[in-house]
N, C-alpha and C positions, 0 to 999 in steps of 0.2 A: 200453390203458386197463386198470385198476383196481378194481373194486369192495368197498368193505367195505360190509356192514350189520348193523348192531347191532339187538340185543335184549337182553330180559327187565328192560327197566325197568318201573316201577310206583309203585305209594306201600303206604307201609310207616307202620307204627309207630314210636315211637323202640325202639331196642334190636334189632329185627328184620335179617333179613339179606335181601339179595338178591346175583344172582350175574348179573353182565351178559357177553353172546359179543358177537365182532364175524369175523365170517366172512368173508375176501377171495378174490376171484374176478376173473378175467380173464386177460389177456397179462402175463406177469410172466415171469423168470429164478427169481428166491428172492426171497424174503422176509426182509428184514433185521430192526430194531429194528422193535419193535410194544407202542405205549403205549394208556395211557389219558389222557385230560384231561376239565374237567370248567367250566364257566362257570356261575357263578350267578347270578342280575339283576342287572345294576347294576355284574358286576364282570367283570374281565378272564379270558381262559381261561384257565386255570392245569393244570399236571403233576398226575396225580393217583398213576399208578406206569408202568414202563416194563422190557418186556423185553425182551433181547436171541436173537441166533437159538441162541444158542447155553446160555442160562437163566437169564443172570446180570440180576437184578432190581434196580431201588433206587426208593422209597417217597416221595413228600410227608411233611415228618413229621405232620401232619395224619393223618395215616389208618394211619401205622407200626404195626401188632402189631390193627391191623383189620380191614386189604384187602390182598388177598391175589392176584396179578396170575400167571396160569400160560398157555401155552400151547399146541396141541397142530399141530406143525410138516404133518403129517400132512395132518391138516384143514383148513390157516392159518386158524388161528381161535386166537383169545387171546381171555380169559376172565380176571373180573376180578369176585374173590368178595368181597362182603362186608359184614362182622359190625356189631354193635354200631352199629348205624347211628342219628346222631344228625341234627338236623333244619339245621345248619349245612351236611349231606352232603344238601344237597338244590342242586339241579341237571342242566344240562342234560350227560350224557358222551357224549364225540364218542375213536369209537376213530380211534386214528393209524399207520400204519403203513408202511417206509421198504421200496420196494424195489427188485430188480434189472431191468432191462429185461434182454433177447438179447445187447444191444447193449454190456451193462455200465454203461448209466447210471442215476444212481441216482434216483429217485423218489417225492415226498413223497404221501400221501394220506388224504384223512380220510372218515369216513362224515358221515351227515347229523345222527347225535346219538340220543341215547332219554334220557326224563324217568324221575326218579327224583325222587320224591315223600318226603319222614320228616316223618309227622305227632309232636308232639309227644305 
């Protein structure tokens, strides 16, 4: 089993910044892609940003130019730097990771989420 623990959420004013972190721990051979999703009240969970083990990234159009995803493979940690936050960014942000087990099975895990609230 792998655990993903998010941190860094909170309340911020519009135009402000936050940095989310997600640390993976547990039994795994390697971590492949890691990603951040978000779910606003009454809406479906959506992809915010994704980063491969090699560092390739992709972003939702709504956050391009404002958010930056990065990872520290030595720490099994993924980050999301969020700048120029807007009220529409308010959501619970979830970490997601694809891992490879020691028997080469691909597994997918979710964190419990961290709440980001942006006030106008």
